[in-house]
C-alpha positions as CSV (number, residue, x, y, z in Angstrom):
1,M,13.6,-26.1,-9.5
2,K,14.0,-22.7,-11.0
3,I,13.1,-19.5,-9.1
4,W,13.0,-16.0,-10.5
5,A,13.8,-13.5,-7.7
6,P,13.6,-9.7,-7.8
7,S,16.7,-8.7,-5.9
8,Q,20.2,-9.9,-5.0
9,A,19.3,-10.0,-1.4
10,I,16.5,-12.5,-2.0
11,V,18.7,-14.5,-4.3
12,E,21.2,-14.8,-1.5
13,V,18.7,-16.1,1.0
14,L,17.5,-18.8,-1.4
15,T,20.6,-20.0,-3.2
16,D,21.6,-22.6,-0.5
17,L,18.2,-24.3,-0.8
18,P,18.5,-27.9,-2.1
19,D,18.0,-28.4,-5.8
20,V,17.2,-24.8,-6.4
21,E,18.4,-22.5,-9.2
22,C,17.7,-18.9,-8.3
23,V,17.9,-16.4,-11.1
24,L,17.8,-12.6,-10.6
25,Y,15.1,-10.8,-12.6
26,D,14.3,-7.3,-11.3
27,G,11.8,-6.4,-14.1
28,R,13.8,-3.5,-15.5
29,A,15.3,-5.3,-18.5
30,Q,14.2,-8.1,-20.7
31,P,13.4,-11.3,-18.7
32,P,16.0,-14.1,-18.7
33,K,15.6,-17.0,-21.1
34,G,13.7,-20.1,-19.9
35,A,10.4,-18.5,-18.6
36,E,8.7,-21.8,-19.3
37,E,11.0,-23.6,-16.8
38,V,10.3,-21.2,-13.9
39,E,8.4,-23.0,-11.1
40,V,8.3,-20.1,-8.6
41,W,8.2,-16.4,-9.6
42,I,8.8,-13.7,-7.0
43,P,8.1,-10.5,-9.0
44,P,9.7,-7.1,-8.2
45,L,8.1,-4.4,-6.2
46,I,6.9,-2.6,-9.4
47,P,5.2,-5.2,-11.7
48,P,7.0,-5.5,-15.1
49,R,5.3,-4.2,-18.1
50,L,5.5,-7.6,-19.6
51,T,3.6,-9.3,-16.8
52,R,0.7,-10.5,-18.8
53,D,2.9,-11.8,-21.6
54,L,5.3,-13.5,-19.2
55,L,2.5,-15.3,-17.3
56,G,1.2,-16.6,-20.6
57,R,4.6,-18.1,-21.3
58,M,5.3,-19.6,-17.9
59,S,3.9,-23.1,-18.5
60,G,5.8,-24.5,-15.6
61,L,4.8,-21.9,-13.0
62,R,3.3,-23.3,-9.8
63,L,3.7,-20.5,-7.3
64,L,3.6,-16.7,-7.7
65,Q,4.8,-15.1,-4.5
66,T,4.6,-11.3,-4.5
67,V,6.7,-8.9,-2.4
68,T,3.7,-6.7,-1.9
69,A,0.4,-7.0,-0.1
70,G,-1.4,-6.0,-3.3
71,V,-1.8,-8.7,-6.0
72,E,-4.0,-6.8,-8.5
73,A,-1.3,-6.7,-11.2
74,Y,-1.1,-10.5,-11.4
75,R,-4.5,-11.9,-10.5
76,P,-6.3,-11.2,-13.7
77,H,-3.6,-13.0,-15.7
78,L,-2.7,-15.9,-13.4
79,P,-2.7,-19.3,-15.2
80,E,-5.1,-21.9,-13.9
81,G,-3.6,-24.0,-11.1
82,V,-1.0,-21.4,-10.1
83,V,-1.0,-20.6,-6.3
84,L,-0.9,-16.9,-5.6
85,C,0.6,-15.6,-2.3
86,N,1.1,-12.1,-1.1
87,A,3.6,-10.5,1.4
88,R,1.1,-9.7,4.1
89,G,3.0,-8.3,7.1
90,V,6.2,-7.4,5.3
91,H,5.3,-3.7,4.9
92,D,3.1,-3.2,8.0
93,A,5.7,-1.3,10.0
94,G,6.9,1.0,7.2
95,T,3.4,1.8,6.0
96,A,2.0,2.3,9.5
97,E,4.9,4.6,10.4
98,W,4.4,6.6,7.2
99,A,0.7,7.1,7.9
100,V,1.4,8.4,11.4
101,G,4.2,10.7,10.1
102,A,2.1,11.9,7.1
103,M,-1.0,12.8,9.2
104,I,1.2,14.7,11.7
105,A,3.0,16.5,8.8
106,V,-0.3,17.7,7.4
107,L,-1.9,18.6,10.7
108,R,1.2,20.5,11.9
109,D,1.9,22.2,8.6
110,F,5.4,20.7,8.2
111,P,5.4,21.0,4.4
112,A,4.6,24.8,4.6
113,F,7.2,25.3,7.4
114,G,9.8,23.4,5.3
115,A,9.1,25.7,2.3
116,A,9.4,28.7,4.7
117,Q,12.8,27.4,5.9
118,E,14.0,27.3,2.3
119,R,13.0,30.9,1.9
120,G,14.6,31.9,5.3
121,E,11.2,33.0,6.7
122,W,10.1,32.8,10.3
123,T,6.3,32.1,9.9
124,Y,5.0,31.6,13.4
125,R,1.4,30.5,13.7
126,H,-0.9,28.0,15.5
127,T,-1.4,24.6,13.7
128,G,-3.6,21.6,14.0
129,V,-2.8,18.7,16.3
130,L,-3.3,15.0,16.3
131,A,-4.2,14.8,20.0
132,D,-8.0,14.5,20.8
133,S,-8.7,13.5,17.1
134,T,-10.8,10.7,15.8
135,V,-8.9,8.5,13.3
136,L,-11.0,6.4,11.0
137,I,-9.0,3.4,9.6
138,I,-10.7,2.0,6.5
139,G,-9.4,-1.4,5.5
140,Y,-8.5,-2.7,9.0
141,G,-6.2,-5.6,8.5
142,S,-2.6,-6.2,9.6
143,I,-1.4,-2.8,8.5
144,G,-4.4,-1.2,10.3
145,E,-3.5,-3.1,13.5
146,A,0.1,-1.9,13.2
147,L,-1.1,1.7,12.7
148,E,-3.4,1.5,15.7
149,R,-0.5,0.3,17.9
150,R,1.6,3.3,16.8
151,L,-1.2,5.7,17.5
152,G,-1.5,4.4,21.0
153,G,0.5,7.2,22.6
154,F,-1.1,10.1,20.6
155,E,-4.3,10.4,22.6
156,V,-6.7,9.7,19.7
157,E,-9.8,7.7,19.3
158,V,-9.4,5.0,16.6
159,V,-12.5,3.8,14.7
160,R,-12.0,0.6,12.6
161,V,-13.7,-0.3,9.4
162,A,-13.3,-3.5,7.3
163,R,-15.3,-4.9,4.4
164,T,-17.2,-7.1,6.8
165,A,-18.1,-6.2,10.3
166,R,-16.7,-8.1,13.2
167,E,-16.3,-7.5,16.9
168,G,-14.8,-4.1,17.4
169,V,-14.7,-3.4,13.7
170,H,-17.5,-1.7,11.7
171,G,-18.5,-2.9,8.2
172,E,-18.2,-0.6,5.2
173,E,-22.0,0.0,5.3
174,D,-21.4,2.2,8.4
175,L,-19.2,4.7,6.6
176,P,-21.9,7.3,5.8
177,E,-22.4,7.7,9.6
178,L,-18.7,7.4,10.6
179,L,-17.2,9.8,8.0
180,P,-18.7,13.0,9.4
181,E,-17.2,12.3,12.8
182,A,-13.6,11.6,11.7
183,D,-10.8,14.1,11.8
184,V,-8.4,11.8,9.9
185,V,-9.5,9.2,7.4
186,V,-6.8,6.6,6.6
187,L,-7.2,4.3,3.5
188,L,-5.6,0.9,3.7
189,V,-8.0,-1.1,1.5
190,P,-6.8,-3.5,-1.2
191,S,-7.1,-2.5,-4.9
192,T,-10.1,-4.5,-6.2
193,S,-13.0,-3.8,-8.5
194,G,-15.1,-3.1,-5.3
195,T,-12.7,-0.5,-4.0
196,A,-11.9,1.3,-7.3
197,G,-13.3,4.9,-6.9
198,M,-14.8,4.2,-3.5
199,V,-13.6,7.6,-2.3
200,D,-15.7,9.6,-4.7
201,A,-17.3,13.0,-4.5
202,G,-20.1,11.7,-2.2
203,F,-17.6,10.1,0.1
204,L,-15.5,13.2,0.3
205,A,-18.6,15.4,0.9
206,R,-19.4,13.4,4.0
207,M,-16.0,14.1,5.6
208,K,-16.1,17.0,8.1
209,D,-14.6,20.4,7.2
210,G,-10.8,20.4,7.8
211,A,-10.5,16.6,7.9
212,V,-7.4,14.9,6.5
213,L,-7.5,12.1,4.0
214,V,-4.5,9.8,4.2
215,N,-4.1,7.3,1.3
216,A,-1.6,4.5,1.9
217,A,-3.7,2.1,-0.2
218,R,-3.7,2.5,-4.0
219,G,-4.3,5.5,-6.1
220,P,-7.4,4.3,-8.0
221,V,-9.3,4.0,-4.6
222,V,-9.7,7.8,-4.8
223,D,-11.4,9.8,-7.5
224,T,-8.6,12.2,-8.1
225,D,-10.7,14.9,-9.8
226,A,-13.1,14.9,-6.9
227,L,-10.2,15.2,-4.4
228,V,-8.6,18.1,-6.3
229,A,-11.9,19.9,-6.2
230,E,-12.2,19.6,-2.4
231,L,-8.6,20.6,-1.9
232,R,-9.0,23.7,-4.1
233,E,-12.1,24.7,-2.0
234,G,-9.8,24.4,1.1
235,R,-12.4,22.2,2.9
236,L,-10.2,19.1,3.1
237,R,-6.5,18.3,3.3
238,A,-4.7,15.1,2.2
239,A,-1.5,13.1,2.6
240,L,-1.0,10.7,-0.4
241,D,1.6,8.1,-0.9
242,V,-0.2,6.8,-3.9
243,T,-2.0,8.6,-6.7
244,D,-4.1,8.0,-9.8
245,P,-2.3,8.3,-12.2
246,E,1.0,7.0,-10.9
247,P,3.6,8.3,-11.4
248,L,1.9,11.6,-11.2
249,P,2.7,13.7,-14.3
250,K,4.7,16.9,-13.7
251,D,1.8,19.1,-14.8
252,H,-0.9,17.4,-12.9
253,P,-3.1,19.7,-10.8
254,L,-2.8,17.6,-7.8
255,W,0.8,18.8,-7.3
256,T,-0.2,22.4,-6.8
257,A,-3.5,21.8,-5.0
258,P,-3.5,23.5,-1.5
259,G,-3.3,21.3,1.6
260,V,-1.9,18.2,0.0
261,F,1.4,16.4,1.0
262,I,2.6,13.8,-1.6
263,T,5.2,11.1,-1.4
264,P,6.1,8.8,-4.4
265,H,4.8,5.5,-3.1
266,V,7.5,5.0,-0.6
267,A,5.6,4.0,2.6
268,G,6.8,0.5,2.5
269,S,10.2,1.2,1.0
270,T,12.3,0.8,4.1
271,P,15.2,-1.4,5.5
272,A,12.7,-3.0,7.8
273,S,10.5,-4.1,4.9
274,L,13.6,-5.5,3.1
275,R,14.6,-7.5,6.1
276,R,11.1,-8.9,6.6
277,M,10.8,-9.6,2.9
278,S,13.9,-11.8,2.8
279,K,12.8,-13.6,5.9
280,L,9.3,-14.3,4.5
281,M,10.7,-15.5,1.1
282,R,13.1,-18.0,2.7
283,S,10.4,-19.4,5.1
284,Q,7.9,-19.6,2.3
285,M,10.3,-21.4,0.0
286,L,11.2,-23.9,2.8
287,R,7.5,-24.6,3.2
288,Y,7.0,-25.0,-0.6
289,L,9.9,-27.4,-0.9
290,S,8.8,-29.5,2.1
291,G,5.1,-29.6,0.9
292,E,3.9,-27.7,4.0
293,P,0.9,-25.3,3.7
294,L,2.0,-21.9,2.4
295,N,1.3,-18.6,4.2
296,N,-0.7,-15.7,2.7
297,V,-2.5,-17.7,0.0
298,I,-4.9,-15.5,-1.8
299,T,-8.3,-17.1,-2.2
300,G,-11.9,-15.9,-2.8
301,S,-12.5,-12.4,-3.8
302,Y,-9.2,-11.3,-2.3
């Protein structure tokens, strides 16, 4: 059985499996020969530009196992009969930790103080604070649960929202009533046709003055022009690990909008994620080889 793996670390945890040929393909160069012989493809963190073409040539593919929670780059092009699994849980710790750090950075003006430090200026002033805030988590899944655990010591009220309401979790239909009460709004929704542009001008207008939007989901979830307009007005602030477009062009107005803190899609890029990724890939391949049910199978609308 031939497997394409995205990193040497994953190759090393799979090479001792019986009757397995594990080939390194990190997506940055031309793919190795023999795409039609690949039975399991583990694509790299950043989907290759040739993804659509590759999937069309992979006649022997039976399992596509992503290293990300998002699968939007593969799902539209997946050949019939191929099982699609994501890496739910792998990036929970890193993404949740980034979200906490990012909201604190914006509320406590860390970027501005960092810039003042570079200038050698002592710029004393009062700042915002996370304590006593209401944090609205939109897209309450495993990352949302990890985020709530990390917020446990910060004396905040957490309000949970998912696509469908369940005990203790609001449905998305409640957002018009919830948004005006939130001091911090965290986006953790998947990228789907239903979430594209969900944070539009109307959504942003419902947020309270001075609130912080934290996007750790995907860039297209937010209407970038509408967000830039709110930032320029000084009414909202934002912490963004993802943008639309991405990478963000050097001359894009989002870079210079006031009150925004931007990181280059690094929330899940941590040693913890790499360790958990290798562990998941090995356990998943052991399940696949033994015919056991796979974890994180994507079915239905997502």
